[in-house]
PDB file of N, CA, C and O in Angstrom:
ATOM      1  N   MET A   1      86.509  77.454 113.817  1.00  0.00           N
ATOM      2  CA  MET A   1      86.785  78.377 112.824  1.00  0.00           C
ATOM      3  C   MET A   1      88.755  77.859 113.461  1.00  0.00           C
ATOM      4  O   MET A   1      89.010  77.852 114.665  1.00  0.00           O
ATOM      5  N   VAL A   2      89.875  77.486 112.356  1.00  0.00           N
ATOM      6  CA  VAL A   2      91.187  77.008 112.733  1.00  0.00           C
ATOM      7  C   VAL A   2      92.411  77.962 111.490  1.00  0.00           C
ATOM      8  O   VAL A   2      92.056  78.688 110.561  1.00  0.00           O
ATOM      9  N   SER A   3      93.692  77.659 111.859  1.00  0.00           N
ATOM     10  CA  SER A   3      94.532  78.403 111.653  1.00  0.00           C
ATOM     11  C   SER A   3      95.234  77.486 111.000  1.00  0.00           C
ATOM     12  O   SER A   3      94.721  76.367 111.012  1.00  0.00           O
ATOM     13  N   THR A   4      96.280  77.599 110.412  1.00  0.00           N
ATOM     14  CA  THR A   4      97.407  76.526 109.811  1.00  0.00           C
ATOM     15  C   THR A   4      98.745  76.965 110.501  1.00  0.00           C
ATOM     16  O   THR A   4      99.729  76.228 110.453  1.00  0.00           O
ATOM     17  N   ASN A   5      98.782  78.942 111.549  1.00  0.00           N
ATOM     18  CA  ASN A   5      99.867  79.386 112.471  1.00  0.00           C
ATOM     19  C   ASN A   5      99.239  78.356 114.086  1.00  0.00           C
ATOM     20  O   ASN A   5      98.212  78.547 114.738  1.00  0.00           O
ATOM     21  N   TRP A   6     100.209  77.419 114.271  1.00  0.00           N
ATOM     22  CA  TRP A   6      99.211  77.495 116.004  1.00  0.00           C
ATOM     23  C   TRP A   6      99.708  78.568 117.343  1.00  0.00           C
ATOM     24  O   TRP A   6      99.446  78.406 118.535  1.00  0.00           O
ATOM     25  N   LYS A   7     100.651  79.905 116.588  1.00  0.00           N
ATOM     26  CA  LYS A   7     100.900  80.813 117.989  1.00  0.00           C
ATOM     27  C   LYS A   7      99.740  82.640 117.244  1.00  0.00           C
ATOM     28  O   LYS A   7      99.717  83.862 117.388  1.00  0.00           O
ATOM     29  N   LYS A   8      98.882  81.292 116.333  1.00  0.00           N
ATOM     30  CA  LYS A   8      97.275  83.213 116.401  1.00  0.00           C
ATOM     31  C   LYS A   8      97.424  83.073 117.543  1.00  0.00           C
ATOM     32  O   LYS A   8      98.231  82.509 118.282  1.00  0.00           O
ATOM     33  N   LYS A   9      95.914  84.074 117.697  1.00  0.00           N
ATOM     34  CA  LYS A   9      95.575  83.780 119.100  1.00  0.00           C
ATOM     35  C   LYS A   9      94.320  83.846 118.447  1.00  0.00           C
ATOM     36  O   LYS A   9      94.314  84.095 117.241  1.00  0.00           O
ATOM     37  N   ALA A  10      93.433  83.694 118.953  1.00  0.00           N
ATOM     38  CA  ALA A  10      91.869  83.065 118.818  1.00  0.00           C
ATOM     39  C   ALA A  10      91.173  84.430 118.036  1.00  0.00           C
ATOM     40  O   ALA A  10      91.094  84.432 116.807  1.00  0.00           O
ATOM     41  N   GLU A  11      90.538  85.909 119.077  1.00  0.00           N
ATOM     42  CA  GLU A  11      90.702  86.526 118.536  1.00  0.00           C
ATOM     43  C   GLU A  11      91.553  87.259 117.425  1.00  0.00           C
ATOM     44  O   GLU A  11      90.712  88.020 116.949  1.00  0.00           O
ATOM     45  N   ASN A  12      92.625  87.458 116.794  1.00  0.00           N
ATOM     46  CA  ASN A  12      93.354  87.492 115.323  1.00  0.00           C
ATOM     47  C   ASN A  12      92.361  86.748 114.520  1.00  0.00           C
ATOM     48  O   ASN A  12      91.788  87.132 113.500  1.00  0.00           O
ATOM     49  N   ILE A  13      92.227  85.385 115.274  1.00  0.00           N
ATOM     50  CA  ILE A  13      91.826  84.270 113.619  1.00  0.00           C
ATOM     51  C   ILE A  13      90.416  84.913 113.876  1.00  0.00           C
ATOM     52  O   ILE A  13      90.165  85.844 113.111  1.00  0.00           O
ATOM     53  N   ILE A  14      89.487  84.620 114.758  1.00  0.00           N
ATOM     54  CA  ILE A  14      88.335  85.183 114.519  1.00  0.00           C
ATOM     55  C   ILE A  14      88.388  87.242 113.709  1.00  0.00           C
ATOM     56  O   ILE A  14      87.312  87.722 113.351  1.00  0.00           O
ATOM     57  N   LYS A  15      89.337  87.862 113.610  1.00  0.00           N
ATOM     58  CA  LYS A  15      89.228  89.379 113.405  1.00  0.00           C
ATOM     59  C   LYS A  15      89.579  88.592 111.972  1.00  0.00           C
ATOM     60  O   LYS A  15      88.985  89.196 111.078  1.00  0.00           O
ATOM     61  N   GLU A  16      90.322  87.473 111.438  1.00  0.00           N
ATOM     62  CA  GLU A  16      90.710  87.398 109.919  1.00  0.00           C
ATOM     63  C   GLU A  16      90.004  87.310 109.103  1.00  0.00           C
ATOM     64  O   GLU A  16      89.840  87.940 108.058  1.00  0.00           O
ATOM     65  N   TYR A  17      89.190  85.910 109.874  1.00  0.00           N
ATOM     66  CA  TYR A  17      87.746  85.280 109.939  1.00  0.00           C
ATOM     67  C   TYR A  17      86.567  86.670 108.676  1.00  0.00           C
ATOM     68  O   TYR A  17      86.405  86.771 107.459  1.00  0.00           O
ATOM     69  N   LEU A  18      86.114  87.338 109.742  1.00  0.00           N
ATOM     70  CA  LEU A  18      85.891  88.071 109.674  1.00  0.00           C
ATOM     71  C   LEU A  18      85.871  89.022 108.397  1.00  0.00           C
ATOM     72  O   LEU A  18      84.770  89.077 107.850  1.00  0.00           O
ATOM     73  N   LYS A  19      87.155  89.984 107.665  1.00  0.00           N
ATOM     74  CA  LYS A  19      87.102  89.952 106.499  1.00  0.00           C
ATOM     75  C   LYS A  19      86.391  89.418 105.398  1.00  0.00           C
ATOM     76  O   LYS A  19      85.877  90.129 104.535  1.00  0.00           O
ATOM     77  N   ARG A  20      86.353  88.295 105.409  1.00  0.00           N
ATOM     78  CA  ARG A  20      86.088  87.828 104.720  1.00  0.00           C
ATOM     79  C   ARG A  20      84.658  88.282 104.528  1.00  0.00           C
ATOM     80  O   ARG A  20      84.267  88.219 103.363  1.00  0.00           O
ATOM     81  N   ILE A  21      83.836  88.705 105.384  1.00  0.00           N
ATOM     82  CA  ILE A  21      82.370  89.230 104.910  1.00  0.00           C
ATOM     83  C   ILE A  21      82.779  90.062 103.617  1.00  0.00           C
ATOM     84  O   ILE A  21      82.340  89.838 102.489  1.00  0.00           O
ATOM     85  N   TRP A  22      83.665  91.031 103.949  1.00  0.00           N
ATOM     86  CA  TRP A  22      83.828  92.389 102.594  1.00  0.00           C
ATOM     87  C   TRP A  22      84.858  91.861 101.604  1.00  0.00           C
ATOM     88  O   TRP A  22      85.284  92.553 100.680  1.00  0.00           O
ATOM     89  N   ILE A  23      85.254  90.569 101.841  1.00  0.00           N
ATOM     90  CA  ILE A  23      85.781  89.969 100.081  1.00  0.00           C
ATOM     91  C   ILE A  23      84.511  89.634  99.782  1.00  0.00           C
ATOM     92  O   ILE A  23      84.060  90.238  98.809  1.00  0.00           O
ATOM     93  N   GLU A  24      83.606  88.670 100.438  1.00  0.00           N
ATOM     94  CA  GLU A  24      82.797  88.376  99.393  1.00  0.00           C
ATOM     95  C   GLU A  24      81.780  89.475  99.097  1.00  0.00           C
ATOM     96  O   GLU A  24      81.056  89.535  98.103  1.00  0.00           O
ATOM     97  N   GLU A  25      81.836  90.278 100.047  1.00  0.00           N
ATOM     98  CA  GLU A  25      80.425  91.700  99.167  1.00  0.00           C
ATOM     99  C   GLU A  25      81.501  91.611  97.570  1.00  0.00           C
ATOM    100  O   GLU A  25      81.264  91.180  96.441  1.00  0.00           O
ATOM    101  N   LYS A  26      82.541  92.160  98.116  1.00  0.00           N
ATOM    102  CA  LYS A  26      83.187  92.846  97.149  1.00  0.00           C
ATOM    103  C   LYS A  26      83.758  92.014  95.445  1.00  0.00           C
ATOM    104  O   LYS A  26      83.976  92.547  94.357  1.00  0.00           O
ATOM    105  N   HIS A  27      83.847  90.482  95.894  1.00  0.00           N
ATOM    106  CA  HIS A  27      83.463  89.412  94.773  1.00  0.00           C
ATOM    107  C   HIS A  27      82.044  89.380  94.507  1.00  0.00           C
ATOM    108  O   HIS A  27      81.685  88.460  93.772  1.00  0.00           O
ATOM    109  N   ARG A  28      81.194  90.128  94.911  1.00  0.00           N
ATOM    110  CA  ARG A  28      79.433  90.333  94.039  1.00  0.00           C
ATOM    111  C   ARG A  28      79.743  91.051  94.096  1.00  0.00           C
ATOM    112  O   ARG A  28      80.467  90.932  95.084  1.00  0.00           O
ATOM    113  N   ARG A  29      79.896  92.592  93.562  1.00  0.00           N
ATOM    114  CA  ARG A  29      80.052  93.744  93.341  1.00  0.00           C
ATOM    115  C   ARG A  29      80.683  93.094  92.296  1.00  0.00           C
ATOM    116  O   ARG A  29      79.830  92.744  91.481  1.00  0.00           O
ATOM    117  N   ASP A  30      81.664  92.818  92.001  1.00  0.00           N
ATOM    118  CA  ASP A  30      82.696  92.947  90.764  1.00  0.00           C
ATOM    119  C   ASP A  30      81.398  91.798  90.093  1.00  0.00           C
ATOM    120  O   ASP A  30      80.638  92.398  89.333  1.00  0.00           O
ATOM    121  N   LYS A  31      81.204  90.928  90.195  1.00  0.00           N
ATOM    122  CA  LYS A  31      80.766  89.584  89.454  1.00  0.00           C
ATOM    123  C   LYS A  31      79.403  91.278  88.972  1.00  0.00           C
ATOM    124  O   LYS A  31      79.568  91.586  87.792  1.00  0.00           O
ATOM    125  N   SER A  32      78.942  91.659  89.272  1.00  0.00           N
ATOM    126  CA  SER A  32      77.622  92.353  89.189  1.00  0.00           C
ATOM    127  C   SER A  32      77.764  93.025  88.080  1.00  0.00           C
ATOM    128  O   SER A  32      76.981  92.955  87.133  1.00  0.00           O
ATOM    129  N   ILE A  33      79.261  94.056  88.150  1.00  0.00           N
ATOM    130  CA  ILE A  33      79.596  94.757  87.719  1.00  0.00           C
ATOM    131  C   ILE A  33      80.397  94.598  85.635  1.00  0.00           C
ATOM    132  O   ILE A  33      80.489  95.119  84.523  1.00  0.00           O
ATOM    133  N   LEU A  34      80.784  93.262  86.663  1.00  0.00           N
ATOM    134  CA  LEU A  34      81.531  92.880  85.080  1.00  0.00           C
ATOM    135  C   LEU A  34      80.484  91.696  84.544  1.00  0.00           C
ATOM    136  O   LEU A  34      80.705  90.822  83.705  1.00  0.00           O
ATOM    137  N   LYS A  35      79.271  91.959  85.309  1.00  0.00           N
ATOM    138  CA  LYS A  35      78.136  90.637  84.548  1.00  0.00           C
ATOM    139  C   LYS A  35      78.283  89.971  84.593  1.00  0.00           C
ATOM    140  O   LYS A  35      77.325  89.331  84.160  1.00  0.00           O
ATOM    141  N   LEU A  36      79.546  88.965  85.113  1.00  0.00           N
ATOM    142  CA  LEU A  36      79.619  87.719  85.286  1.00  0.00           C
ATOM    143  C   LEU A  36      78.036  87.007  86.349  1.00  0.00           C
ATOM    144  O   LEU A  36      77.456  87.486  87.324  1.00  0.00           O
ATOM    145  N   GLU A  37      77.842  85.906  85.676  1.00  0.00           N
ATOM    146  CA  GLU A  37      77.570  84.697  86.641  1.00  0.00           C
ATOM    147  C   GLU A  37      77.920  83.364  87.174  1.00  0.00           C
ATOM    148  O   GLU A  37      78.318  82.477  86.417  1.00  0.00           O
ATOM    149  N   GLY A  38      77.773  83.167  88.583  1.00  0.00           N
ATOM    150  CA  GLY A  38      78.358  82.291  88.621  1.00  0.00           C
ATOM    151  C   GLY A  38      79.858  81.454  89.209  1.00  0.00           C
ATOM    152  O   GLY A  38      80.217  81.876  90.308  1.00  0.00           O
ATOM    153  N   ASN A  39      80.324  80.872  88.894  1.00  0.00           N
ATOM    154  CA  ASN A  39      81.423  80.328  88.758  1.00  0.00           C
ATOM    155  C   ASN A  39      82.094  80.930  87.934  1.00  0.00           C
ATOM    156  O   ASN A  39      81.233  81.595  87.358  1.00  0.00           O
ATOM    157  N   TYR A  40      83.554  81.294  87.216  1.00  0.00           N
ATOM    158  CA  TYR A  40      83.802  81.649  86.275  1.00  0.00           C
ATOM    159  C   TYR A  40      84.237  79.781  86.096  1.00  0.00           C
ATOM    160  O   TYR A  40      84.469  78.843  86.859  1.00  0.00           O
ATOM    161  N   LEU A  41      84.151  80.042  84.449  1.00  0.00           N
ATOM    162  CA  LEU A  41      84.594  79.454  83.062  1.00  0.00           C
ATOM    163  C   LEU A  41      83.687  78.063  83.530  1.00  0.00           C
ATOM    164  O   LEU A  41      84.070  76.904  83.688  1.00  0.00           O
ATOM    165  N   ARG A  42      82.453  78.619  83.670  1.00  0.00           N
ATOM    166  CA  ARG A  42      81.168  77.692  83.924  1.00  0.00           C
ATOM    167  C   ARG A  42      79.614  78.251  83.027  1.00  0.00           C
ATOM    168  O   ARG A  42      78.594  77.570  83.132  1.00  0.00           O
ATOM    169  N   SER A  43      79.628  79.271  82.356  1.00  0.00           N
ATOM    170  CA  SER A  43      78.922  79.453  81.752  1.00  0.00           C
ATOM    171  C   SER A  43      80.192  80.188  80.424  1.00  0.00           C
ATOM    172  O   SER A  43      81.393  80.353  80.639  1.00  0.00           O
ATOM    173  N   GLU A  44      79.453  80.511  79.111  1.00  0.00           N
ATOM    174  CA  GLU A  44      79.652  81.270  78.315  1.00  0.00           C
ATOM    175  C   GLU A  44      79.056  82.560  78.761  1.00  0.00           C
ATOM    176  O   GLU A  44      80.036  83.254  78.489  1.00  0.00           O
ATOM    177  N   LYS A  45      78.130  83.467  79.275  1.00  0.00           N
ATOM    178  CA  LYS A  45      78.023  85.035  79.657  1.00  0.00           C
ATOM    179  C   LYS A  45      79.773  84.860  80.712  1.00  0.00           C
ATOM    180  O   LYS A  45      80.666  85.679  80.495  1.00  0.00           O
ATOM    181  N   SER A  46      79.919  84.035  81.473  1.00  0.00           N
ATOM    182  CA  SER A  46      80.510  83.757  82.340  1.00  0.00           C
ATOM    183  C   SER A  46      82.233  83.790  82.029  1.00  0.00           C
ATOM    184  O   SER A  46      83.152  84.081  82.795  1.00  0.00           O
ATOM    185  N   ASN A  47      82.264  83.238  80.141  1.00  0.00           N
ATOM    186  CA  ASN A  47      83.527  82.740  80.510  1.00  0.00           C
ATOM    187  C   ASN A  47      84.280  84.529  79.393  1.00  0.00           C
ATOM    188  O   ASN A  47      85.405  84.859  79.017  1.00  0.00           O
ATOM    189  N   ASN A  48      83.001  85.116  79.289  1.00  0.00           N
ATOM    190  CA  ASN A  48      82.914  86.434  77.817  1.00  0.00           C
ATOM    191  C   ASN A  48      83.734  87.766  78.825  1.00  0.00           C
ATOM    192  O   ASN A  48      84.115  88.909  78.573  1.00  0.00           O
ATOM    193  N   GLY A  49      83.735  87.139  79.692  1.00  0.00           N
ATOM    194  CA  GLY A  49      83.302  88.781  80.932  1.00  0.00           C
ATOM    195  C   GLY A  49      84.539  87.797  81.391  1.00  0.00           C
ATOM    196  O   GLY A  49      85.505  87.962  80.645  1.00  0.00           O
ATOM    197  N   PHE A  50      84.767  86.826  82.411  1.00  0.00           N
ATOM    198  CA  PHE A  50      86.576  87.164  82.389  1.00  0.00           C
ATOM    199  C   PHE A  50      87.622  87.322  81.497  1.00  0.00           C
ATOM    200  O   PHE A  50      88.668  87.958  81.620  1.00  0.00           O
ATOM    201  N   ILE A  51      87.201  86.665  80.597  1.00  0.00           N
ATOM    202  CA  ILE A  51      88.231  86.933  79.141  1.00  0.00           C
ATOM    203  C   ILE A  51      88.071  88.800  78.110  1.00  0.00           C
ATOM    204  O   ILE A  51      88.584  89.243  77.082  1.00  0.00           O
ATOM    205  N   LEU A  52      86.751  89.534  79.493  1.00  0.00           N
ATOM    206  CA  LEU A  52      87.190  90.652  79.132  1.00  0.00           C
ATOM    207  C   LEU A  52      88.363  91.463  79.941  1.00  0.00           C
ATOM    208  O   LEU A  52      89.335  92.034  79.446  1.00  0.00           O
ATOM    209  N   LEU A  53      88.009  91.357  81.297  1.00  0.00           N
ATOM    210  CA  LEU A  53      88.788  91.217  82.960  1.00  0.00           C
ATOM    211  C   LEU A  53      89.996  91.776  82.577  1.00  0.00           C
ATOM    212  O   LEU A  53      90.521  92.871  82.777  1.00  0.00           O
ATOM    213  N   MET A  54      90.617  89.831  81.419  1.00  0.00           N
ATOM    214  CA  MET A  54      92.145  89.485  81.899  1.00  0.00           C
ATOM    215  C   MET A  54      92.437  90.535  80.221  1.00  0.00           C
ATOM    216  O   MET A  54      93.456  91.212  80.086  1.00  0.00           O
ATOM    217  N   ALA A  55      91.578  90.471  79.365  1.00  0.00           N
ATOM    218  CA  ALA A  55      92.174  91.808  78.705  1.00  0.00           C
ATOM    219  C   ALA A  55      92.636  93.476  78.678  1.00  0.00           C
ATOM    220  O   ALA A  55      93.612  94.028  78.169  1.00  0.00           O
ATOM    221  N   ALA A  56      91.386  94.048  79.523  1.00  0.00           N
ATOM    222  CA  ALA A  56      91.731  95.168  80.208  1.00  0.00           C
ATOM    223  C   ALA A  56      92.538  94.738  81.397  1.00  0.00           C
ATOM    224  O   ALA A  56      92.551  95.653  82.222  1.00  0.00           O
ATOM    225  N   LEU A  57      93.177  93.752  81.772  1.00  0.00           N
ATOM    226  CA  LEU A  57      93.828  93.816  83.035  1.00  0.00           C
ATOM    227  C   LEU A  57      95.539  93.575  82.179  1.00  0.00           C
ATOM    228  O   LEU A  57      96.558  94.089  82.639  1.00  0.00           O
ATOM    229  N   ALA A  58      95.531  93.034  81.383  1.00  0.00           N
ATOM    230  CA  ALA A  58      96.385  92.510  79.834  1.00  0.00           C
ATOM    231  C   ALA A  58      96.882  94.363  79.613  1.00  0.00           C
ATOM    232  O   ALA A  58      97.986  94.763  79.983  1.00  0.00           O
ATOM    233  N   ASN A  59      96.278  94.896  79.235  1.00  0.00           N
ATOM    234  CA  ASN A  59      96.057  96.205  78.417  1.00  0.00           C
ATOM    235  C   ASN A  59      96.379  97.667  79.763  1.00  0.00           C
ATOM    236  O   ASN A  59      96.546  98.827  79.388  1.00  0.00           O
ATOM    237  N   CYS A  60      96.394  97.415  80.695  1.00  0.00           N
ATOM    238  CA  CYS A  60      97.062  97.834  81.856  1.00  0.00           C
ATOM    239  C   CYS A  60      98.497  97.589  81.962  1.00  0.00           C
ATOM    240  O   CYS A  60      99.537  98.243  81.878  1.00  0.00           O
ATOM    241  N   ILE A  61      98.220  96.662  82.129  1.00  0.00           N
ATOM    242  CA  ILE A  61     100.422  96.219  82.124  1.00  0.00           C
ATOM    243  C   ILE A  61     100.606  96.569  81.070  1.00  0.00           C
ATOM    244  O   ILE A  61     101.836  96.590  81.126  1.00  0.00           O
ATOM    245  N   GLU A  62     100.398  96.855  80.173  1.00  0.00           N
ATOM    246  CA  GLU A  62     101.362  96.329  79.011  1.00  0.00           C
ATOM    247  C   GLU A  62     101.055  98.095  78.794  1.00  0.00           C
ATOM    248  O   GLU A  62     101.712  98.524  77.846  1.00  0.00           O
ATOM    249  N   TYR A  63     100.066  99.330  79.589  1.00  0.00           N
ATOM    250  CA  TYR A  63     100.625 100.549  78.871  1.00  0.00           C
ATOM    251  C   TYR A  63     101.766 101.063  80.431  1.00  0.00           C
ATOM    252  O   TYR A  63     102.343 102.149  80.482  1.00  0.00           O
ATOM    253  N   LEU A  64     101.818 100.375  81.139  1.00  0.00           N
ATOM    254  CA  LEU A  64     102.054 100.771  82.804  1.00  0.00           C
ATOM    255  C   LEU A  64     103.964 100.195  82.603  1.00  0.00           C
ATOM    256  O   LEU A  64     105.009 100.667  83.052  1.00  0.00           O
ATOM    257  N   SER A  65     103.533  98.473  81.332  1.00  0.00           N
ATOM    258  CA  SER A  65     104.981  98.643  80.629  1.00  0.00           C
ATOM    259  C   SER A  65     105.606  99.353  80.486  1.00  0.00           C
ATOM    260  O   SER A  65     106.759  99.345  80.916  1.00  0.00           O
ATOM    261  N   HIS A  66     104.957 100.493  79.645  1.00  0.00           N
ATOM    262  CA  HIS A  66     105.628 101.137  78.861  1.00  0.00           C
ATOM    263  C   HIS A  66     105.986 102.462  78.832  1.00  0.00           C
ATOM    264  O   HIS A  66     106.567 102.874  77.827  1.00  0.00           O
ATOM    265  N   LYS A  67     105.774 103.136  79.652  1.00  0.00           N
ATOM    266  CA  LYS A  67     105.405 103.794  80.621  1.00  0.00           C
ATOM    267  C   LYS A  67     106.620 104.083  81.791  1.00  0.00           C
ATOM    268  O   LYS A  67     107.164 105.187  81.816  1.00  0.00           O
ATOM    269  N   LEU A  68     106.961 103.132  82.647  1.00  0.00           N
ATOM    270  CA  LEU A  68     107.853 103.295  83.666  1.00  0.00           C
ATOM    271  C   LEU A  68     108.955 102.168  82.366  1.00  0.00           C
ATOM    272  O   LEU A  68     109.507 101.403  83.156  1.00  0.00           O
ATOM    273  N   GLY A  69     109.257 101.929  81.516  1.00  0.00           N
ATOM    274  CA  GLY A  69     110.408 101.090  81.000  1.00  0.00           C
ATOM    275  C   GLY A  69     110.849 100.162  81.376  1.00  0.00           C
ATOM    276  O   GLY A  69     111.965 100.046  81.884  1.00  0.00           O
ATOM    277  N   LEU A  70     109.437  98.682  81.057  1.00  0.00           N
ATOM    278  CA  LEU A  70     109.775  97.599  82.143  1.00  0.00           C
ATOM    279  C   LEU A  70     109.511  96.854  81.001  1.00  0.00           C
ATOM    280  O   LEU A  70     109.021  97.272  79.953  1.00  0.00           O
ATOM    281  N   THR A  71     109.850  95.775  81.256  1.00  0.00           N
ATOM    282  CA  THR A  71     109.342  94.595  79.827  1.00  0.00           C
ATOM    283  C   THR A  71     107.609  94.372  80.578  1.00  0.00           C
ATOM    284  O   THR A  71     107.179  94.962  81.569  1.00  0.00           O
ATOM    285  N   PHE A  72     107.049  93.581  79.923  1.00  0.00           N
ATOM    286  CA  PHE A  72     105.578  93.180  80.789  1.00  0.00           C
ATOM    287  C   PHE A  72     105.713  92.136  81.394  1.00  0.00           C
ATOM    288  O   PHE A  72     104.753  91.942  82.141  1.00  0.00           O
ATOM    289  N   TYR A  73     106.541  91.275  81.430  1.00  0.00           N
ATOM    290  CA  TYR A  73     106.637  90.489  82.489  1.00  0.00           C
ATOM    291  C   TYR A  73     107.755  90.410  83.424  1.00  0.00           C
ATOM    292  O   TYR A  73     108.053  89.477  84.171  1.00  0.00           O
ATOM    293  N   ASP A  74     108.330  91.548  83.263  1.00  0.00           N
ATOM    294  CA  ASP A  74     109.144  92.623  84.522  1.00  0.00           C
ATOM    295  C   ASP A  74     107.941  92.853  85.287  1.00  0.00           C
ATOM    296  O   ASP A  74     107.638  92.180  86.273  1.00  0.00           O
ATOM    297  N   LEU A  75     107.025  94.135  84.667  1.00  0.00           N
ATOM    298  CA  LEU A  75     105.932  94.972  85.720  1.00  0.00           C
ATOM    299  C   LEU A  75     105.084  93.721  86.702  1.00  0.00           C
ATOM    300  O   LEU A  75     104.568  93.929  87.800  1.00  0.00           O
ATOM    301  N   VAL A  76     105.119  92.249  85.871  1.00  0.00           N
ATOM    302  CA  VAL A  76     104.021  91.565  86.388  1.00  0.00           C
ATOM    303  C   VAL A  76     104.776  90.718  87.378  1.00  0.00           C
ATOM    304  O   VAL A  76     104.108  90.125  88.226  1.00  0.00           O
ATOM    305  N   ASN A  77     106.228  90.574  87.374  1.00  0.00           N
ATOM    306  CA  ASN A  77     106.725  90.218  88.388  1.00  0.00           C
ATOM    307  C   ASN A  77     106.831  91.261  89.883  1.00  0.00           C
ATOM    308  O   ASN A  77     106.982  90.975  91.070  1.00  0.00           O
ATOM    309  N   LEU A  78     106.687  92.436  89.219  1.00  0.00           N
ATOM    310  CA  LEU A  78     107.254  93.900  91.005  1.00  0.00           C
ATOM    311  C   LEU A  78     105.852  93.006  90.951  1.00  0.00           C
ATOM    312  O   LEU A  78     105.430  92.060  91.616  1.00  0.00           O
ATOM    313  N   CYS A  79     105.274  93.876  89.684  1.00  0.00           N
ATOM    314  CA  CYS A  79     104.098  93.847  90.727  1.00  0.00           C
ATOM    315  C   CYS A  79     103.227  92.612  91.889  1.00  0.00           C
ATOM    316  O   CYS A  79     102.579  92.870  92.904  1.00  0.00           O
ATOM    317  N   SER A  80     103.542  91.204  91.233  1.00  0.00           N
ATOM    318  CA  SER A  80     103.668  90.156  92.244  1.00  0.00           C
ATOM    319  C   SER A  80     104.208  90.073  93.876  1.00  0.00           C
ATOM    320  O   SER A  80     103.823  89.980  95.041  1.00  0.00           O
ATOM    321  N   VAL A  81     105.645  90.204  92.825  1.00  0.00           N
ATOM    322  CA  VAL A  81     106.448  90.566  94.559  1.00  0.00           C
ATOM    323  C   VAL A  81     105.114  91.731  95.356  1.00  0.00           C
ATOM    324  O   VAL A  81     104.358  91.066  96.063  1.00  0.00           O
ATOM    325  N   GLU A  82     104.793  93.104  95.338  1.00  0.00           N
ATOM    326  CA  GLU A  82     104.866  93.531  96.071  1.00  0.00           C
ATOM    327  C   GLU A  82     103.149  92.922  96.458  1.00  0.00           C
ATOM    328  O   GLU A  82     102.616  93.539  97.381  1.00  0.00           O
ATOM    329  N   ILE A  83     102.484  92.027  95.951  1.00  0.00           N
ATOM    330  CA  ILE A  83     101.492  92.162  96.376  1.00  0.00           C
ATOM    331  C   ILE A  83     100.946  91.372  97.726  1.00  0.00           C
ATOM    332  O   ILE A  83      99.930  91.363  98.421  1.00  0.00           O
ATOM    333  N   TRP A  84     102.802  90.423  97.654  1.00  0.00           N
ATOM    334  CA  TRP A  84     102.683  88.692  98.097  1.00  0.00           C
ATOM    335  C   TRP A  84     103.164  89.764  99.363  1.00  0.00           C
ATOM    336  O   TRP A  84     102.496  89.537 100.371  1.00  0.00           O
ATOM    337  N   ARG A  85     104.073  90.776  99.534  1.00  0.00           N
ATOM    338  CA  ARG A  85     104.693  92.036 100.402  1.00  0.00           C
ATOM    339  C   ARG A  85     103.842  92.444 101.032  1.00  0.00           C
ATOM    340  O   ARG A  85     104.273  92.798 102.129  1.00  0.00           O
ATOM    341  N   GLY A  86     101.955  92.717 100.832  1.00  0.00           N
ATOM    342  CA  GLY A  86     101.297  93.450 101.114  1.00  0.00           C
ATOM    343  C   GLY A  86     101.224  92.820 101.963  1.00  0.00           C
ATOM    344  O   GLY A  86     101.253  93.173 103.142  1.00  0.00           O
ATOM    345  N   LEU A  87     101.001  90.673 101.106  1.00  0.00           N
ATOM    346  CA  LEU A  87      99.482  90.601 102.330  1.00  0.00           C
ATOM    347  C   LEU A  87     100.232  89.630 103.499  1.00  0.00           C
ATOM    348  O   LEU A  87      99.564  89.053 104.357  1.00  0.00           O
ATOM    349  N   PHE A  88     101.598  89.534 103.425  1.00  0.00           N
ATOM    350  CA  PHE A  88     102.692  89.989 104.618  1.00  0.00           C
ATOM    351  C   PHE A  88     102.877  89.615 105.599  1.00  0.00           C
ATOM    352  O   PHE A  88     103.161  88.713 106.388  1.00  0.00           O
ATOM    353  N   THR A  89     102.363  91.681 105.099  1.00  0.00           N
ATOM    354  CA  THR A  89     102.967  93.566 106.375  1.00  0.00           C
ATOM    355  C   THR A  89     102.250  93.396 107.292  1.00  0.00           C
ATOM    356  O   THR A  89     102.249  94.192 108.230  1.00  0.00           O
TER     357      THR A  89
END
């Protein structure tokens, strides 16, 4: 296991690597719930599931933008900033 951050301690790298188990499990569960197969964009069924997921996400963002009085793109930008901030704190 390696890290691009040479200042990280070995035990921190291992802790982060162990989180991958839970991330992979979440992806498997999400694919199962959405009835997606294999990798995206490889089968018609996966493509249909991906399109449904994107449509649901777009509808949620549209709803929130109206509730918060923001444009669709401002809300996406705000969410993106918050996600990035969450990744690095």
